[in-house]
C-alpha positions in Angstrom: 73.1 16.4 54.8 74.9 13.6 53.0 78.5 14.0 52.0 77.9 14.3 48.2 75.6 17.3 48.8 77.9 19.2 51.1 79.7 21.2 48.4 76.7 22.7 46.7 74.2 22.3 49.5 71.4 21.4 47.0 69.7 18.1 46.7 70.7 15.7 43.9 67.2 15.7 42.5 67.5 19.4 41.7 70.8 18.9 40.0 69.5 16.0 38.0 66.3 17.9 37.0 68.3 20.9 35.7 71.0 18.9 34.0 69.2 16.1 32.1 68.4 18.2 29.0 72.1 18.9 28.5 72.8 15.2 28.8 70.2 14.3 26.3 71.5 16.9 23.8 75.0 15.6 24.2 73.9 12.0 23.6 72.0 12.9 20.5 74.8 14.9 19.0 77.2 12.1 19.7 75.0 9.6 18.0 74.5 11.9 15.1 78.2 12.5 14.5 78.9 8.8 15.0 76.3 7.2 12.8 75.6 9.8 10.1 78.9 10.1 8.1 78.1 13.3 6.1 77.8 15.2 9.4 81.2 14.4 10.6 82.9 14.5 7.2 81.1 17.6 5.9 83.8 20.0 7.0 86.5 17.9 5.4 84.5 17.7 2.1 84.1 21.5 2.1 87.8 22.1 2.5 88.6 19.5 -0.2 92.0 18.3 1.1 
């Protein structure tokens, strides 16, 4: 067993297979908030500071 697998005792491939959907969703949300201004400013516009 390699040192990076010692804590969980599961192969990296399993961790990657179960975690990639979360990474994709986080990347898409980050891009959406960054490049679509009305998404990130919608709450501020609703409050009307």
